[in-house]
VEXPA-502645 format. One record per residue (C-alpha): residue in one letter; x, y, z; residue number from 1; chain. Coordinates in steps of 0.1 Angstrom, whole numbers, plus 5000, padded with zeros to 4 digits. Layout:
["A", [X, Y, Z], NUM, "A"]
...
END
This chain:
["M", [1697, 7666, 5342], 1, "A"]
["P", [1659, 7653, 5334], 2, "A"]
["E", [1640, 7647, 5366], 3, "A"]
["A", [1633, 7610, 5374], 4, "A"]
["A", [1596, 7597, 5365], 5, "A"]
["P", [1573, 7596, 5394], 6, "A"]
["A", [1569, 7560, 5410], 7, "A"]
["L", [1541, 7537, 5396], 8, "A"]
["R", [1513, 7538, 5422], 9, "A"]
["A", [1501, 7502, 5426], 10, "A"]
["A", [1472, 7495, 5448], 11, "A"]
["I", [1469, 7459, 5457], 12, "A"]
["I", [1434, 7452, 5469], 13, "A"]
["G", [1437, 7422, 5491], 14, "A"]
["G", [1473, 7430, 5497], 15, "A"]
["Y", [1476, 7413, 5531], 16, "A"]
["G", [1461, 7378, 5518], 17, "A"]
["N", [1479, 7350, 5509], 18, "A"]
["F", [1484, 7357, 5473], 19, "A"]
["G", [1486, 7397, 5476], 20, "A"]
["T", [1510, 7394, 5504], 21, "A"]
["H", [1534, 7373, 5478], 22, "A"]
["V", [1527, 7400, 5451], 23, "A"]
["A", [1535, 7430, 5476], 24, "A"]
["R", [1570, 7413, 5487], 25, "A"]
["S", [1579, 7406, 5450], 26, "A"]
["L", [1574, 7444, 5439], 27, "A"]
["A", [1586, 7459, 5471], 28, "A"]
["G", [1620, 7460, 5463], 29, "A"]
["D", [1613, 7480, 5429], 30, "A"]
["P", [1622, 7517, 5434], 31, "A"]
["A", [1599, 7525, 5404], 32, "A"]
["I", [1570, 7512, 5424], 33, "A"]
["Q", [1551, 7529, 5452], 34, "A"]
["L", [1529, 7505, 5469], 35, "A"]
["I", [1496, 7508, 5486], 36, "A"]
["I", [1483, 7477, 5505], 37, "A"]
["A", [1444, 7480, 5508], 38, "A"]
["G", [1415, 7459, 5518], 39, "A"]
["R", [1384, 7459, 5538], 40, "A"]
["S", [1404, 7462, 5571], 41, "A"]
["L", [1424, 7493, 5573], 42, "A"]
["A", [1443, 7480, 5604], 43, "A"]
["K", [1455, 7448, 5586], 44, "A"]
["A", [1465, 7468, 5555], 45, "A"]
["K", [1486, 7492, 5579], 46, "A"]
["A", [1502, 7461, 5593], 47, "A"]
["A", [1512, 7445, 5562], 48, "A"]
["A", [1525, 7479, 5547], 49, "A"]
["A", [1547, 7484, 5578], 50, "A"]
["A", [1560, 7449, 5576], 51, "A"]
["L", [1573, 7454, 5540], 52, "A"]
["D", [1609, 7462, 5533], 53, "A"]
["A", [1598, 7484, 5504], 54, "A"]
["A", [1622, 7507, 5483], 55, "A"]
["N", [1594, 7533, 5488], 56, "A"]
["P", [1577, 7530, 5522], 57, "A"]
["A", [1541, 7513, 5514], 58, "A"]
["E", [1512, 7529, 5522], 59, "A"]
["A", [1478, 7515, 5533], 60, "A"]
["G", [1440, 7521, 5526], 61, "A"]
["A", [1409, 7508, 5531], 62, "A"]
["Y", [1387, 7495, 5502], 63, "A"]
["D", [1359, 7469, 5499], 64, "A"]
["L", [1348, 7453, 5469], 65, "A"]
["A", [1314, 7466, 5472], 66, "A"]
["G", [1329, 7502, 5467], 67, "A"]
["P", [1321, 7532, 5468], 68, "A"]
["P", [1344, 7540, 5438], 69, "A"]
["K", [1356, 7570, 5455], 70, "A"]
["A", [1373, 7550, 5480], 71, "A"]
["L", [1396, 7536, 5454], 72, "A"]
["A", [1401, 7571, 5437], 73, "A"]
["A", [1414, 7581, 5472], 74, "A"]
["L", [1441, 7558, 5469], 75, "A"]
["R", [1454, 7576, 5438], 76, "A"]
["P", [1465, 7546, 5421], 77, "A"]
["D", [1480, 7541, 5384], 78, "A"]
["L", [1476, 7505, 5386], 79, "A"]
["V", [1449, 7483, 5405], 80, "A"]
["I", [1458, 7449, 5411], 81, "A"]
["N", [1427, 7429, 5424], 82, "A"]
["M", [1440, 7398, 5444], 83, "A"]
["V", [1406, 7393, 5463], 84, "A"]
["G", [1389, 7358, 5452], 85, "A"]
["P", [1368, 7337, 5445], 86, "A"]
["Y", [1362, 7357, 5412], 87, "A"]
["N", [1330, 7333, 5406], 88, "A"]
["G", [1302, 7357, 5406], 89, "A"]
["Q", [1321, 7385, 5414], 90, "A"]
["S", [1310, 7417, 5399], 91, "A"]
["Y", [1334, 7441, 5378], 92, "A"]
["A", [1331, 7469, 5404], 93, "A"]
["V", [1368, 7470, 5411], 94, "A"]
["A", [1377, 7474, 5375], 95, "A"]
["E", [1348, 7500, 5368], 96, "A"]
["A", [1361, 7518, 5400], 97, "A"]
["A", [1395, 7516, 5385], 98, "A"]
["I", [1385, 7529, 5351], 99, "A"]
["A", [1365, 7558, 5367], 100, "A"]
["C", [1396, 7569, 5384], 101, "A"]
["G", [1420, 7566, 5354], 102, "A"]
["A", [1440, 7535, 5367], 103, "A"]
["H", [1450, 7504, 5348], 104, "A"]
["Y", [1436, 7472, 5364], 105, "A"]
["C", [1447, 7435, 5365], 106, "A"]
["D", [1437, 7404, 5386], 107, "A"]
["I", [1445, 7368, 5390], 108, "A"]
["A", [1409, 7353, 5381], 109, "A"]
["D", [1406, 7320, 5368], 110, "A"]
["A", [1366, 7321, 5368], 111, "A"]
["R", [1352, 7312, 5333], 112, "A"]
["E", [1325, 7338, 5332], 113, "A"]
["F", [1342, 7366, 5350], 114, "A"]
["V", [1374, 7364, 5325], 115, "A"]
["T", [1355, 7358, 5293], 116, "A"]
["G", [1331, 7386, 5301], 117, "A"]
["I", [1356, 7413, 5306], 118, "A"]
["G", [1353, 7426, 5273], 119, "A"]
["R", [1320, 7444, 5284], 120, "A"]
["L", [1343, 7468, 5297], 121, "A"]
["D", [1362, 7476, 5267], 122, "A"]
["E", [1347, 7506, 5254], 123, "A"]
["K", [1347, 7523, 5291], 124, "A"]
["A", [1384, 7514, 5291], 125, "A"]
["K", [1394, 7527, 5259], 126, "A"]
["A", [1376, 7559, 5265], 127, "A"]
["A", [1397, 7562, 5300], 128, "A"]
["G", [1430, 7553, 5280], 129, "A"]
["V", [1436, 7524, 5307], 130, "A"]
["A", [1443, 7488, 5303], 131, "A"]
["V", [1420, 7460, 5319], 132, "A"]
["I", [1433, 7428, 5321], 133, "A"]
["A", [1415, 7398, 5335], 134, "A"]
["G", [1430, 7363, 5340], 135, "A"]
["A", [1468, 7372, 5347], 136, "A"]
["S", [1470, 7337, 5362], 137, "A"]
["S", [1481, 7303, 5353], 138, "A"]
["I", [1450, 7298, 5334], 139, "A"]
["P", [1448, 7314, 5307], 140, "A"]
["A", [1478, 7330, 5308], 141, "A"]
["L", [1502, 7303, 5313], 142, "A"]
["T", [1485, 7278, 5294], 143, "A"]
["A", [1483, 7302, 5266], 144, "A"]
["A", [1517, 7310, 5265], 145, "A"]
["Y", [1526, 7274, 5262], 146, "A"]
["A", [1500, 7271, 5233], 147, "A"]
["D", [1514, 7305, 5216], 148, "A"]
["A", [1548, 7290, 5217], 149, "A"]
["V", [1542, 7258, 5200], 150, "A"]
["R", [1525, 7274, 5172], 151, "A"]
["E", [1558, 7283, 5160], 152, "A"]
["E", [1566, 7247, 5151], 153, "A"]
["M", [1529, 7237, 5145], 154, "A"]
["H", [1507, 7245, 5116], 155, "A"]
["T", [1476, 7234, 5133], 156, "A"]
["I", [1467, 7226, 5172], 157, "A"]
["H", [1441, 7198, 5173], 158, "A"]
["T", [1444, 7188, 5211], 159, "A"]
["L", [1452, 7207, 5243], 160, "A"]
["D", [1451, 7184, 5276], 161, "A"]
["Y", [1465, 7197, 5308], 162, "A"]
["G", [1458, 7201, 5344], 163, "A"]
["I", [1471, 7212, 5377], 164, "A"]
["S", [1477, 7191, 5411], 165, "A"]
["G", [1478, 7213, 5440], 166, "A"]
["A", [1497, 7204, 5473], 167, "A"]
["E", [1478, 7208, 5507], 168, "A"]
["Q", [1446, 7223, 5504], 169, "A"]
["S", [1447, 7239, 5536], 170, "A"]
["N", [1477, 7260, 5527], 171, "A"]
["A", [1451, 7281, 5507], 172, "A"]
["G", [1426, 7305, 5516], 173, "A"]
["A", [1388, 7300, 5518], 174, "A"]
["G", [1384, 7321, 5486], 175, "A"]
["T", [1408, 7299, 5466], 176, "A"]
["V", [1392, 7266, 5478], 177, "A"]
["A", [1358, 7281, 5468], 178, "A"]
["A", [1371, 7288, 5431], 179, "A"]
["V", [1378, 7252, 5430], 180, "A"]
["L", [1346, 7239, 5446], 181, "A"]
["S", [1322, 7261, 5425], 182, "A"]
["F", [1327, 7237, 5394], 183, "A"]
["V", [1327, 7204, 5417], 184, "A"]
["G", [1295, 7185, 5405], 185, "A"]
["Q", [1284, 7211, 5381], 186, "A"]
["R", [1280, 7208, 5345], 187, "A"]
["F", [1301, 7230, 5317], 188, "A"]
["T", [1311, 7227, 5284], 189, "A"]
["Q", [1342, 7218, 5266], 190, "A"]
["L", [1355, 7209, 5233], 191, "A"]
["I", [1352, 7171, 5224], 192, "A"]
["G", [1354, 7160, 5189], 193, "A"]
["G", [1350, 7196, 5177], 194, "A"]
["R", [1316, 7202, 5196], 195, "A"]
["M", [1311, 7218, 5228], 196, "A"]
["T", [1298, 7190, 5250], 197, "A"]
["E", [1286, 7190, 5286], 198, "A"]
["V", [1310, 7176, 5312], 199, "A"]
["T", [1308, 7172, 5351], 200, "A"]
["G", [1333, 7189, 5371], 201, "A"]
["W", [1357, 7167, 5391], 202, "A"]
["G", [1342, 7138, 5371], 203, "A"]
["D", [1360, 7112, 5346], 204, "A"]
["Q", [1387, 7103, 5371], 205, "A"]
["R", [1423, 7097, 5356], 206, "A"]
["R", [1459, 7091, 5366], 207, "A"]
["V", [1487, 7112, 5352], 208, "A"]
["L", [1521, 7107, 5355], 209, "A"]
["I", [1543, 7138, 5362], 210, "A"]
["P", [1580, 7132, 5361], 211, "A"]
["G", [1597, 7138, 5395], 212, "A"]
["I", [1567, 7133, 5415], 213, "A"]
["G", [1551, 7102, 5400], 214, "A"]
["A", [1511, 7096, 5393], 215, "A"]
["R", [1487, 7120, 5402], 216, "A"]
["W", [1450, 7119, 5400], 217, "A"]
["F", [1427, 7143, 5381], 218, "A"]
["G", [1390, 7151, 5376], 219, "A"]
["R", [1376, 7176, 5349], 220, "A"]
["A", [1376, 7212, 5357], 221, "A"]
["N", [1362, 7245, 5344], 222, "A"]
["A", [1385, 7272, 5333], 223, "A"]
["P", [1381, 7303, 5310], 224, "A"]
["D", [1406, 7286, 5283], 225, "A"]
["L", [1376, 7263, 5272], 226, "A"]
["D", [1357, 7293, 5259], 227, "A"]
["L", [1389, 7315, 5249], 228, "A"]
["F", [1411, 7290, 5230], 229, "A"]
["A", [1387, 7277, 5206], 230, "A"]
["A", [1389, 7311, 5187], 231, "A"]
["R", [1424, 7317, 5194], 232, "A"]
["Y", [1436, 7281, 5181], 233, "A"]
["P", [1415, 7276, 5150], 234, "A"]
["G", [1414, 7239, 5142], 235, "A"]
["I", [1414, 7225, 5177], 236, "A"]
["Q", [1393, 7195, 5182], 237, "A"]
["D", [1395, 7185, 5218], 238, "A"]
["H", [1403, 7206, 5248], 239, "A"]
["A", [1403, 7196, 5284], 240, "A"]
["F", [1416, 7211, 5317], 241, "A"]
["W", [1421, 7190, 5348], 242, "A"]
["A", [1426, 7194, 5386], 243, "A"]
["G", [1433, 7174, 5415], 244, "A"]
["H", [1447, 7172, 5450], 245, "A"]
["A", [1479, 7157, 5460], 246, "A"]
["I", [1462, 7140, 5491], 247, "A"]
["L", [1442, 7112, 5477], 248, "A"]
["P", [1418, 7112, 5507], 249, "A"]
["M", [1409, 7147, 5498], 250, "A"]
["H", [1409, 7144, 5462], 251, "A"]
["F", [1384, 7113, 5463], 252, "A"]
["A", [1363, 7130, 5492], 253, "A"]
["T", [1359, 7159, 5467], 254, "A"]
["A", [1349, 7136, 5438], 255, "A"]
["L", [1322, 7120, 5462], 256, "A"]
["M", [1309, 7156, 5472], 257, "A"]
["G", [1307, 7162, 5434], 258, "A"]
["W", [1287, 7129, 5429], 259, "A"]
["L", [1262, 7137, 5457], 260, "A"]
["T", [1259, 7174, 5443], 261, "A"]
["R", [1251, 7162, 5410], 262, "A"]
["L", [1222, 7141, 5423], 263, "A"]
["G", [1207, 7169, 5440], 264, "A"]
["L", [1219, 7156, 5476], 265, "A"]
["L", [1241, 7184, 5483], 266, "A"]
["P", [1238, 7222, 5473], 267, "A"]
["R", [1266, 7239, 5456], 268, "A"]
["L", [1300, 7233, 5475], 269, "A"]
["D", [1317, 7265, 5473], 270, "A"]
["R", [1294, 7278, 5502], 271, "A"]
["F", [1311, 7254, 5525], 272, "A"]
["A", [1346, 7264, 5517], 273, "A"]
["P", [1355, 7280, 5551], 274, "A"]
["Q", [1345, 7247, 5569], 275, "A"]
["L", [1363, 7224, 5544], 276, "A"]
["V", [1395, 7245, 5548], 277, "A"]
["R", [1393, 7237, 5585], 278, "A"]
["I", [1386, 7199, 5576], 279, "A"]
["A", [1415, 7198, 5553], 280, "A"]
["R", [1440, 7208, 5578], 281, "A"]
["L", [1435, 7174, 5593], 282, "A"]
["F", [1453, 7158, 5565], 283, "A"]
["D", [1484, 7182, 5564], 284, "A"]
["G", [1505, 7155, 5576], 285, "A"]
["L", [1500, 7136, 5544], 286, "A"]
["G", [1510, 7163, 5524], 287, "A"]
["T", [1544, 7172, 5507], 288, "A"]
["G", [1541, 7209, 5497], 289, "A"]
["T", [1546, 7197, 5460], 290, "A"]
["S", [1524, 7207, 5431], 291, "A"]
["G", [1522, 7195, 5396], 292, "A"]
["F", [1513, 7204, 5362], 293, "A"]
["F", [1512, 7186, 5330], 294, "A"]
["M", [1502, 7198, 5294], 295, "A"]
["T", [1501, 7179, 5261], 296, "A"]
["I", [1496, 7197, 5228], 297, "A"]
["E", [1489, 7177, 5196], 298, "A"]
["G", [1486, 7190, 5162], 299, "A"]
["E", [1504, 7190, 5128], 300, "A"]
["G", [1534, 7207, 5113], 301, "A"]
["P", [1537, 7226, 5081], 302, "A"]
["D", [1544, 7195, 5064], 303, "A"]
["G", [1510, 7178, 5077], 304, "A"]
["E", [1529, 7153, 5097], 305, "A"]
["P", [1516, 7148, 5135], 306, "A"]
["L", [1533, 7167, 5164], 307, "A"]
["T", [1532, 7160, 5200], 308, "A"]
["R", [1547, 7184, 5227], 309, "A"]
["R", [1546, 7177, 5264], 310, "A"]
["H", [1554, 7199, 5294], 311, "A"]
["W", [1556, 7194, 5330], 312, "A"]
["I", [1561, 7217, 5359], 313, "A"]
["V", [1568, 7204, 5397], 314, "A"]
["A", [1567, 7231, 5423], 315, "A"]
["R", [1583, 7220, 5457], 316, "A"]
["S", [1586, 7238, 5490], 317, "A"]
["G", [1552, 7250, 5488], 318, "A"]
["H", [1558, 7275, 5459], 319, "A"]
["G", [1531, 7263, 5436], 320, "A"]
["P", [1508, 7290, 5447], 321, "A"]
["Y", [1533, 7317, 5436], 322, "A"]
["I", [1529, 7306, 5399], 323, "A"]
["P", [1497, 7321, 5393], 324, "A"]
["C", [1509, 7356, 5409], 325, "A"]
["I", [1539, 7360, 5381], 326, "A"]
["P", [1516, 7378, 5353], 327, "A"]
["V", [1503, 7404, 5376], 328, "A"]
["I", [1539, 7410, 5390], 329, "A"]
["L", [1555, 7410, 5356], 330, "A"]
["I", [1527, 7435, 5343], 331, "A"]
["A", [1534, 7460, 5372], 332, "A"]
["R", [1571, 7458, 5367], 333, "A"]
["T", [1566, 7465, 5330], 334, "A"]
["M", [1542, 7494, 5337], 335, "A"]
["A", [1567, 7507, 5363], 336, "A"]
["A", [1596, 7506, 5336], 337, "A"]
["G", [1575, 7528, 5316], 338, "A"]
["R", [1556, 7505, 5291], 339, "A"]
["R", [1518, 7511, 5288], 340, "A"]
["Y", [1496, 7482, 5273], 341, "A"]
["D", [1470, 7492, 5247], 342, "A"]
["P", [1440, 7507, 5263], 343, "A"]
["G", [1409, 7483, 5263], 344, "A"]
["A", [1394, 7453, 5283], 345, "A"]
["R", [1405, 7417, 5275], 346, "A"]
["P", [1415, 7383, 5290], 347, "A"]
["C", [1453, 7381, 5298], 348, "A"]
["L", [1463, 7364, 5263], 349, "A"]
["G", [1497, 7370, 5245], 350, "A"]
["I", [1508, 7396, 5274], 351, "A"]
["V", [1534, 7372, 5292], 352, "A"]
["S", [1556, 7350, 5272], 353, "A"]
["L", [1566, 7315, 5279], 354, "A"]
["A", [1602, 7329, 5279], 355, "A"]
["E", [1591, 7354, 5306], 356, "A"]
["F", [1575, 7326, 5328], 357, "A"]
["R", [1604, 7306, 5327], 358, "A"]
["A", [1628, 7333, 5337], 359, "A"]
["A", [1604, 7342, 5366], 360, "A"]
["F", [1604, 7302, 5379], 361, "A"]
["A", [1642, 7306, 5385], 362, "A"]
["A", [1632, 7326, 5417], 363, "A"]
["F", [1613, 7294, 5431], 364, "A"]
["D", [1617, 7258, 5437], 365, "A"]
["V", [1603, 7250, 5405], 366, "A"]
["T", [1616, 7224, 5378], 367, "A"]
["E", [1602, 7227, 5343], 368, "A"]
["T", [1607, 7198, 5316], 369, "A"]
["S", [1595, 7195, 5281], 370, "A"]
["A", [1593, 7166, 5255], 371, "A"]
END
């Protein structure tokens, strides 16, 4: 009788944080995975590992984003999942340490420069025979999955317009809040009329109707998609990503702070993330725990006729933050089942299909509709 393959050693960096805990719990029941919960605090890592009802008793280890690389190598990982944000301004030290010890790597980054720049590690990853995947999150993985699916019926995509409206901000950690605040009031570029044009983060307020929850307010947001999709979908002329808070006072307070930042009266807002998270807790009573997503794709079919496809996702019961974790969970499970991704470093595009996302939604209080 053939000997069973050893379990995939998956090290979750930040495995005791909000997102990391969800990923750990989701993977704990897989007998083909050996979890290693790691982070700056060994005590917290040990407590989180002990609390998991894992098929293989979880291990714990200490690892700081600053290294040294040998600290990651000591965990003996086959796969490293970096769950420590914000990724804005974060170096590739974790990915490089993973490569150095011959481990695959993925993260849930949605920072534009971090995700689009991961290719600089391509040669190192190929030489080590490992896959390095950045942006295994809602953006760009989920948004690309929708656009990829529509290409089966659209000859050319002309317009991509989509946004995410979060639930109570205080349910997120300071790292997640800092990621949003990093672009509020800042200038960045996006495709408008076929040209990369400067816009202001959280500017150009608009209301969008999301079936099931009603109208939500959105402002312009930065994302790696705004760079990546122009090459992925030739012919695209207009591309916009939007973000918003469900709680109106928080949404428009963010817009006001962005305006003051743009005028030079406030510094970059991400430095105030811990304080703003505490302030946001004062508004918890106004929240519903419901997040929303909309996406409109316009283009033309093979016959040249215009086509429009619309998609909406509503996540209730506070389940919205679980959606960005779906890709890293699926990547770990796929590797544990014996599949290996091609070596090299790249953004998470075309790795998780729309069908796989939809199957994963079934585990949550999530409703998806399309038209």
